[in-house]
C-alpha positions in Angstrom: -90.2 96.3 -63.2 -90.9 94.6 -59.9 -90.7 90.8 -60.0 -93.8 88.9 -58.9 -93.4 86.9 -55.7 -92.9 83.2 -56.2 -96.3 81.4 -56.1 -96.2 78.1 -54.2 -98.9 75.6 -53.4 -98.6 72.9 -50.7 -100.8 69.8 -50.9 -101.4 68.0 -47.6 -104.5 66.2 -46.2 -105.1 68.2 -43.0 -103.8 70.8 -40.6 -106.2 70.3 -37.6 -103.9 67.7 -35.9 -100.9 68.3 -33.6 -98.6 66.2 -35.7 -94.9 66.7 -36.6 -95.6 67.0 -40.3 -98.3 69.6 -39.7 -96.0 71.5 -37.4 -93.1 71.6 -39.9 -95.3 72.5 -42.8 -96.8 75.5 -41.0 -93.4 76.6 -39.6 -91.8 76.6 -43.1 -94.8 78.1 -44.9 -95.0 80.9 -42.3 -91.3 81.7 -42.7 -91.5 81.7 -46.5 -94.4 84.0 -46.6 -93.2 86.4 -43.9 -89.4 86.5 -44.8 -89.2 85.7 -48.5 -92.6 87.2 -49.5 -93.7 84.1 -51.3 -97.4 83.8 -52.3 -98.4 80.6 -50.5 -101.6 78.5 -50.7 -102.1 75.3 -48.7 -104.7 72.9 -50.2 -106.3 70.4 -47.8 -108.8 67.6 -48.3 -109.8 66.9 -44.7 -111.2 68.7 -41.6 -113.4 71.2 -43.3 -115.0 72.6 -40.2 -112.0 72.0 -37.8 -109.7 74.8 -36.7 -106.1 74.6 -37.7 -103.9 73.4 -34.8 -100.8 75.5 -35.5 -101.0 79.2 -36.2 -100.8 80.2 -39.9 -99.7 83.6 -41.2 -102.5 85.8 -42.4 -100.4 86.1 -45.6 -101.1 82.4 -46.4 -104.3 81.2 -48.1 -105.8 77.9 -47.1 -108.2 76.1 -49.4 -110.1 73.0 -48.2 -111.5 70.8 -51.0 -113.6 68.9 -48.5 -113.0 65.4 -50.0 -113.2 63.7 -46.6 -111.1 60.6 -47.2 -111.5 60.1 -43.5 -114.9 58.6 -44.2 -113.0 55.5 -45.3 -112.1 54.8 -41.7 -115.7 53.8 -41.0 -116.4 51.8 -44.2 -116.5 48.1 -44.5 -113.8 46.6 -46.7 -116.1 46.0 -49.6 -117.5 49.5 -49.5 -114.1 51.1 -48.9 -112.8 50.3 -52.4 -115.9 51.9 -54.0 -115.8 55.0 -51.8 -112.0 55.4 -52.3 -112.2 55.3 -56.1 -115.1 57.8 -56.1 -113.3 60.2 -53.8 -110.1 59.9 -55.7 -111.8 60.9 -58.9 -113.5 63.8 -57.0 -110.1 64.8 -55.6 -108.3 64.7 -59.0 -111.1 66.9 -60.6 -111.1 69.4 -57.7 -107.4 69.7 -57.4 -106.9 70.0 -61.2 -109.4 72.9 -61.2 -107.8 74.6 -58.3 -104.2 74.4 -59.7 -105.4 75.6 -63.1 -107.0 78.6 -61.4 -104.0 79.4 -59.2 -101.3 78.6 -61.8 -98.5 78.3 -59.2 -94.8 78.3 -60.0 -94.2 75.3 -57.7 -96.5 72.7 -56.3 -95.3 70.7 -53.3 -96.9 67.4 -52.6 -96.4 65.7 -49.2 -96.8 62.5 -51.2 -100.3 61.4 -50.2 -103.1 60.4 -52.6 -102.3 63.1 -55.2 -99.0 61.6 -56.1 -100.9 59.1 -58.3 -102.0 61.9 -60.7 -100.2 65.1 -59.8 -97.7 64.9 -62.7 -100.6 64.7 -65.2 -102.0 68.2 -64.1 -100.7 70.6 -66.8 -100.9 73.8 -64.7 -97.4 74.9 -65.6 -95.9 74.4 -62.1 -92.8 72.5 -61.2 -93.7 69.5 -59.0 -91.8 68.8 -55.8 -92.4 65.8 -53.5 -91.6 66.2 -49.8 -91.2 62.9 -47.8 -91.3 62.9 -44.0 -90.6 59.2 -43.4 -87.8 57.0 -44.5 -88.2 54.8 -47.6 -88.4 51.5 -45.8 -91.4 52.6 -43.8 -93.2 54.8 -46.4 -96.6 53.0 -46.9 -94.8 49.8 -45.9 -96.4 46.6 -47.0 -95.4 43.7 -44.8 -95.2 40.9 -47.4 -94.2 38.2 -44.9 -96.9 35.6 -44.2 -99.4 37.1 -46.7 -100.9 35.8 -49.9 -99.7 36.0 -53.4 -102.2 38.8 -54.3 -100.9 41.1 -51.6 -97.3 40.5 -52.5 -98.1 41.2 -56.2 -100.0 44.4 -55.3 -97.1 45.6 -53.1 -94.6 45.0 -56.0 -96.9 46.8 -58.5 -97.5 49.7 -56.1 -93.8 50.1 -55.4 -93.0 50.1 -59.1 -95.7 52.6 -59.8 -94.6 54.9 -57.0 -91.0 55.1 -58.3 -92.4 55.9 -61.7 -94.4 58.8 -60.3 -91.4 60.1 -58.2 -89.1 59.9 -61.2 -91.4 62.5 -63.0 -91.1 65.0 -60.1 -88.8 68.0 -60.6 -87.3 67.1 -57.1 -87.9 64.7 -54.3 -86.9 66.1 -50.9 -86.1 63.7 -48.1 -84.8 64.5 -44.6 -81.5 62.7 -44.4 -78.5 61.8 -46.6 -79.1 58.1 -45.7 -82.6 58.2 -47.1 -81.4 60.1 -50.2 -79.1 57.2 -50.8 -81.9 54.7 -50.4 -83.7 55.9 -53.5 -81.2 54.2 -55.8 -83.5 54.3 -58.9 -83.9 58.2 -58.8 -81.5 61.0 -59.7 -83.7 63.9 -58.6 -83.4 63.4 -54.8 -82.1 66.0 -52.4 -81.8 66.0 -48.6 -83.1 68.9 -46.5 -83.6 68.3 -42.8 -86.6 69.6 -40.8 -86.0 73.0 -39.2 -85.7 73.5 -35.5 -89.2 74.3 -34.2 -88.5 75.5 -30.8 -86.4 78.5 -29.6 -86.5 78.4 -25.8 -86.2 81.5 -23.6 -84.2 79.4 -21.1 -82.4 76.1 -21.1 -82.6 73.3 -18.5 -80.4 73.8 -15.4 -80.2 70.0 -15.3 -81.2 69.9 -11.7 -84.4 67.8 -11.9 -83.8 64.1 -11.7 -86.2 63.5 -14.5 -86.0 61.7 -17.8 -88.5 62.9 -20.5 -89.8 61.3 -23.7 -92.2 63.0 -26.1 -93.8 60.6 -28.5 -97.1 59.3 -29.9 -98.2 56.2 -28.2 -97.8 53.9 -31.2 -95.7 50.9 -32.1 -93.2 52.8 -34.2 -92.3 55.1 -31.3 -91.2 52.2 -29.2 -92.6 53.2 -25.8 -92.8 49.5 -25.0 -89.0 49.3 -25.5 -88.5 52.4 -23.3 -90.5 50.9 -20.5 -88.5 47.6 -20.7 -85.3 49.7 -20.5 -86.8 51.7 -17.6 -87.6 48.5 -15.7 -83.8 47.9 -15.6 -82.9 51.5 -14.9 -85.2 52.0 -11.9 -83.5 49.2 -10.1 -80.1 50.8 -10.5 -81.0 54.4 -9.9 -83.4 55.1 -7.1 -84.1 58.8 -7.2 -84.8 59.5 -10.9 -88.2 59.3 -12.6 -89.4 58.9 -16.2 -92.3 61.0 -17.7 -93.7 60.5 -21.2 -95.9 63.0 -23.1 -97.9 62.3 -26.2 -101.1 61.6 -28.1 -102.6 58.2 -28.5 -103.9 55.2 -26.4 -101.9 54.8 -23.2 -103.8 51.8 -21.9 -101.5 49.0 -23.3 -98.5 50.8 -22.0 -100.0 51.3 -18.6 -100.7 47.6 -18.6 -97.1 46.9 -19.5 -96.0 49.1 -16.5 -98.0 46.7 -14.3 -96.7 43.6 -16.0 -93.1 44.8 -15.6 -93.8 45.8 -12.0 -92.5 49.3 -12.6 -92.9 51.7 -9.8 -95.8 53.9 -11.2 -94.9 56.7 -8.8 -91.6 57.2 -10.7 -92.9 56.4 -14.3 -95.9 58.4 -15.5 -97.5 58.4 -19.0 -99.1 61.7 -19.7 -101.2 62.9 -22.6 -100.0 65.6 -25.0 -98.7 68.8 -23.3 -99.5 72.3 -24.5 -96.2 73.6 -23.1 -93.6 71.1 -24.2 -90.8 73.7 -23.7 -91.5 73.9 -20.0 -91.4 70.1 -19.7 -88.0 69.9 -21.5 -86.6 72.7 -19.3 -87.8 70.9 -16.1 -86.0 67.7 -17.1 -82.4 66.6 -17.3 -82.3 63.8 -19.9 -84.3 63.2 -23.1 -84.8 59.7 -24.5 -86.0 58.6 -27.9 -86.9 54.9 -28.3 -88.4 54.9 -31.8 -88.1 51.8 -34.0 -87.7 54.2 -37.0 -87.9 58.0 -37.6 -88.2 60.2 -40.6 -86.1 62.7 -38.8 -86.7 63.1 -35.1 -87.8 66.7 -34.5 -88.2 66.1 -30.8 -84.5 65.4 -30.6 -83.6 68.9 -31.9 -86.2 70.5 -29.6 -84.8 68.8 -26.5 -81.2 69.7 -27.5 -82.2 73.3 -28.0 -83.5 73.2 -24.5 -80.1 72.0 -23.2 -81.0 68.4 -22.6 -78.4 65.6 -23.2 -80.1 63.0 -25.4 -80.1 59.3 -25.6 -81.5 57.6 -28.7 -81.8 54.4 -30.5 -79.7 54.5 -33.7 -82.9 53.8 -35.7 -83.4 54.5 -39.4 -82.5 57.3 -40.2 -83.0 60.5 -38.3 -81.1 60.3 -35.0 -77.7 59.6 -36.7 -78.1 62.7 -38.8 -78.7 64.8 -35.7 -76.6 63.2 -32.9 -72.8 62.9 -32.9 -72.4 59.9 -30.6 -70.5 60.7 -27.5 -70.3 64.4 -28.3 -73.8 65.9 -28.2 -75.7 62.8 -27.3 -75.6 59.0 -27.0 -76.7 56.7 -29.8 -77.3 53.0 -28.9 -78.0 50.0 -31.1 -81.5 50.1 -32.5 -83.9 48.1 -30.3 -81.3 47.1 -27.8 -83.1 47.6 -24.5 -80.1 46.7 -22.3 -77.9 49.3 -24.2 -80.6 52.0 -23.8 -80.7 51.2 -20.1 -76.9 51.4 -19.8 -76.7 54.8 -21.6 -79.5 56.3 -19.5 -77.8 55.0 -16.3 -74.5 56.4 -17.4 -75.9 59.9 -17.9 -77.8 59.7 -14.6 -74.7 58.8 -12.7 -72.4 61.4 -14.2 -73.4 65.1 -13.7 -70.3 66.4 -15.4 -71.0 64.2 -18.5 -74.6 65.6 -18.6 -73.3 69.2 -18.5 -70.7 68.6 -21.2 -73.1 66.8 -23.5 -75.8 69.5 -22.9 -73.4 72.3 -23.8 -72.5 70.6 -27.1 -76.2 70.0 -27.8 -77.1 73.7 -27.5 -74.3 74.7 -29.8 -74.6 71.9 -32.5 -78.4 72.0 -32.9 -78.2 75.6 -34.2 -77.4 74.2 -37.7 -81.1 73.3 -37.9 -82.3 76.8 -37.3 -85.3 77.7 -39.5 -83.4 80.6 -41.2 -80.6 78.2 -42.3 -83.0 75.5 -43.5 -85.2 78.1 -45.2 -82.2 79.2 -47.3 -81.8 75.6 -48.5 -85.4 75.6 -49.7 -85.0 79.0 -51.2 -82.1 77.8 -53.3 -84.2 74.8 -54.4 -87.3 76.8 -55.2 -85.6 79.6 -57.1 -83.5 77.1 -59.0 -86.6 75.0 -59.8 -88.7 78.0 -60.9 -86.2 79.1 -63.6 
């Protein structure tokens, strides 16, 4: 008798944005459906009438519950609590109904609003949590210089979260360091993100161009990169820095002016639709994040044959880069050290070539077929 394909449901808010989580989810789901024959459904709550940004296999079903939590973005604080509670009840009811209809073998939560009630849904599925950010920065509450109420709420929320995560069949994090951070749990495993880019060619390392690919937001540290670049540009006259990403560039362009950076050699672009071409037309990749869940752009750049320089931020880069072998890691937040490592690579063509060759070889351990086998072992063990 032919065995039925494993039925898997993913829970995530939206797939209309060009984010790293969205990219990884669609990459894995497509591979599982096409290569393993899994029966996959993705359940969304947002973006009912918006097209999916990344292509989805026609073997995958997408269900949008149309809860629209994004309405909260426009609510006053007083109204926000009422609207949130109403929508959360609506979400719980709709998701329960859908899971009871689908009866999946495994339900995977990307640990958003459903984690508060997912374990209570008796649909017969094993529940797996998938976390794409390190523990210290997952819904981080800054309890310094705040009132007693907020500190108490943060403590209660953290305690409640651990209780929910403990009830999961497995919690999957991206690095061994983050696995070790969940000291209260014994159900945590580490599986890194898969390589999302398989270039047709690699960089010849002839363009005197440094590239960064990052969202223009505080955690990505573009301000720190610009401060480092203000040092580098005075040492090395014929290289340029180009940054690509979503978000508001205005404060960073203002910082360029304040630091008196030569804006003909330092350009902040929006998101590119052909990131592979930008990697291949560069000779160094730099990551200046204050923290990372993993650092998928590092593996992309390495696959394109770029030597990489990165802050040793929690926790992704250290799990990807072997310092001095296939990249350079510098003390997290140390602008001078970042400038020094960039200058070192710019000044030494032989070093760039040696590091790049190791990058291309070492990054193959993140190939999607290898990472998918890790998930298959987890799924088929969990479904027993």
